[in-house]
C-alpha positions as a Markdown table, in Angstrom:
| # | Residue | x | y | z |
|---|---|---|---|---|
| 1 | Met | 209.3 | 56.8 | 231.1 |
| 2 | Ser | 207.5 | 59.1 | 229.0 |
| 3 | Glu | 208.2 | 59.1 | 225.4 |
| 4 | Ala | 209.1 | 62.3 | 223.8 |
| 5 | Arg | 206.7 | 63.4 | 221.3 |
| 6 | Pro | 207.8 | 65.0 | 218.1 |
| 7 | Pro | 206.9 | 68.6 | 217.6 |
| 8 | Pro | 203.8 | 69.3 | 215.5 |
| 9 | Pro | 204.4 | 69.8 | 211.8 |
| 10 | Glu | 204.8 | 73.3 | 210.6 |
| 11 | Leu | 202.5 | 74.6 | 208.0 |
| 12 | Glu | 204.1 | 75.2 | 204.6 |
| 13 | Arg | 203.7 | 78.6 | 203.2 |
| 14 | Leu | 202.8 | 78.4 | 199.5 |
| 15 | Pro | 204.0 | 81.1 | 197.3 |
| 16 | Thr | 200.5 | 82.2 | 196.2 |
| 17 | Ala | 201.6 | 85.3 | 194.3 |
| 18 | Trp | 204.1 | 83.3 | 192.3 |
| 19 | Leu | 201.6 | 80.5 | 191.6 |
| 20 | Leu | 199.0 | 83.0 | 190.4 |
| 21 | Arg | 201.5 | 84.7 | 188.1 |
| 22 | Val | 202.6 | 81.3 | 186.6 |
| 23 | Gly | 199.0 | 80.2 | 186.1 |
| 24 | Ser | 197.9 | 83.5 | 184.4 |
| 25 | Val | 200.9 | 83.3 | 182.1 |
| 26 | Ala | 200.1 | 79.7 | 181.2 |
| 27 | Leu | 196.4 | 80.6 | 180.5 |
| 28 | Gly | 197.5 | 83.5 | 178.4 |
| 29 | Leu | 199.9 | 81.4 | 176.3 |
| 30 | Leu | 197.2 | 78.7 | 175.9 |
| 31 | Ala | 194.7 | 81.3 | 174.7 |
| 32 | Ala | 197.2 | 82.9 | 172.3 |
| 33 | Ala | 198.1 | 79.4 | 170.9 |
| 34 | Cys | 194.4 | 78.7 | 170.3 |
| 35 | Val | 193.9 | 81.9 | 168.4 |
| 36 | Val | 197.0 | 81.3 | 166.3 |
| 37 | Ala | 195.9 | 77.7 | 165.5 |
| 38 | Trp | 192.4 | 78.8 | 164.5 |
| 39 | Gly | 193.8 | 81.5 | 162.3 |
| 40 | Leu | 196.2 | 79.1 | 160.6 |
| 41 | Trp | 193.4 | 76.6 | 160.1 |
| 42 | Leu | 191.3 | 79.2 | 158.4 |
| 43 | Leu | 194.2 | 80.3 | 156.2 |
| 44 | Trp | 195.6 | 76.9 | 155.2 |
| 45 | Arg | 192.5 | 74.7 | 154.8 |
| 46 | Pro | 191.8 | 73.5 | 151.2 |
| 47 | Ala | 189.7 | 75.6 | 148.9 |
| 48 | Ser | 187.2 | 72.7 | 148.7 |
| 49 | Glu | 186.4 | 73.1 | 152.4 |
| 50 | Arg | 185.9 | 76.9 | 152.2 |
| 51 | Pro | 182.2 | 77.7 | 152.3 |
| 52 | Leu | 181.1 | 79.9 | 149.4 |
| 53 | Pro | 179.0 | 82.9 | 150.3 |
| 54 | Met | 175.3 | 82.3 | 149.7 |
| 55 | Pro | 173.7 | 84.7 | 147.2 |
| 56 | Pro | 171.1 | 87.1 | 148.7 |
| 57 | Gly | 167.7 | 85.6 | 148.8 |
| 58 | Thr | 168.8 | 82.0 | 148.7 |
| 59 | Leu | 166.8 | 79.8 | 151.0 |
| 60 | Gln | 168.9 | 77.1 | 152.8 |
| 61 | Val | 167.7 | 74.6 | 155.3 |
| 62 | Gly | 170.6 | 72.8 | 157.0 |
| 63 | Met | 173.2 | 71.8 | 154.5 |
| 64 | Val | 170.7 | 71.2 | 151.7 |
| 65 | Asp | 169.3 | 74.0 | 149.5 |
| 66 | Gln | 165.6 | 73.5 | 150.0 |
| 67 | Ala | 162.7 | 75.9 | 150.0 |
| 68 | Pro | 160.5 | 75.9 | 153.0 |
| 69 | Phe | 157.4 | 73.8 | 152.6 |
| 70 | Thr | 155.1 | 76.8 | 153.0 |
| 71 | Leu | 156.7 | 78.3 | 149.8 |
| 72 | Asp | 156.6 | 75.2 | 147.7 |
| 73 | Arg | 153.6 | 75.2 | 145.4 |
| 74 | Arg | 154.3 | 72.1 | 143.3 |
| 75 | Ala | 151.7 | 70.0 | 145.3 |
| 76 | Asp | 149.1 | 72.7 | 144.7 |
| 77 | Ala | 149.8 | 72.6 | 140.9 |
| 78 | Leu | 149.6 | 68.8 | 140.8 |
| 79 | Lys | 146.3 | 68.8 | 142.7 |
| 80 | Ala | 144.9 | 71.4 | 140.3 |
| 81 | Arg | 145.9 | 69.3 | 137.2 |
| 82 | Gln | 144.4 | 66.1 | 138.8 |
| 83 | Arg | 141.2 | 67.9 | 139.7 |
| 84 | Glu | 140.9 | 69.4 | 136.2 |
| 85 | Arg | 141.3 | 65.9 | 134.7 |
| 86 | Leu | 138.7 | 64.4 | 137.2 |
| 87 | Glu | 136.2 | 67.1 | 136.5 |
| 88 | Gly | 136.7 | 67.5 | 132.7 |
| 89 | Tyr | 136.2 | 65.6 | 129.5 |
| 90 | Gly | 139.1 | 64.2 | 127.3 |
| 91 | Trp | 140.4 | 61.4 | 125.3 |
| 92 | Val | 142.2 | 58.4 | 126.9 |
| 93 | Asp | 142.7 | 56.5 | 123.7 |
| 94 | Val | 141.4 | 58.1 | 120.4 |
| 95 | Asp | 141.9 | 54.9 | 118.3 |
| 96 | Ala | 139.9 | 52.8 | 120.8 |
| 97 | Gly | 137.3 | 55.4 | 121.3 |
| 98 | Val | 137.9 | 55.6 | 125.1 |
| 99 | Ile | 137.2 | 58.9 | 126.8 |
| 100 | His | 137.3 | 60.2 | 130.3 |
| 101 | Gln | 134.5 | 62.2 | 131.8 |
| 102 | Pro | 133.6 | 63.7 | 135.2 |
| 103 | Ile | 132.7 | 61.1 | 137.8 |
| 104 | Asp | 129.3 | 62.6 | 138.5 |
| 105 | Ala | 128.4 | 62.5 | 134.8 |
| 106 | Ala | 129.6 | 58.9 | 134.4 |
| 107 | Met | 127.5 | 57.8 | 137.4 |
| 108 | Arg | 124.4 | 59.6 | 136.1 |
| 109 | Gln | 124.9 | 58.0 | 132.7 |
| 110 | Leu | 125.4 | 54.6 | 134.2 |
| 111 | Leu | 122.3 | 54.8 | 136.3 |
| 112 | Ser | 120.1 | 56.1 | 133.4 |
| 113 | Glu | 120.8 | 53.1 | 131.3 |
| 114 | Pro | 117.9 | 50.7 | 131.0 |
| 115 | Glu | 119.8 | 47.6 | 132.3 |
| 116 | Gly | 120.7 | 49.5 | 135.5 |
| 117 | Gly | 124.3 | 49.9 | 134.5 |
| 118 | Ala | 125.1 | 46.2 | 133.9 |
| 119 | Arg | 127.4 | 45.6 | 131.0 |
């Protein structure tokens, strides 16, 4: 009493040429749809979103118009004004008779006073 075994399954033959054709047509349609969608987006987006062309010579860092730090000389000008005030003479309050003078001159004057600079 031997049982009859079923025959082995047959291998299915896949229509590879047809599958490749369908896949390539699908990819082509997807690429064409992407190009059309991109073109429509550029054409129909609001004018407020359209970037204006930058004038030649304009420096832009990120989305903020900003000059690079190496080209910004405002700190140098501020330091020069502060140094000029520290090293020069001038009035602080004319009515009260208060002046400013260089630090070195003020220290020399203070040390040359007979009381040793005590006020």
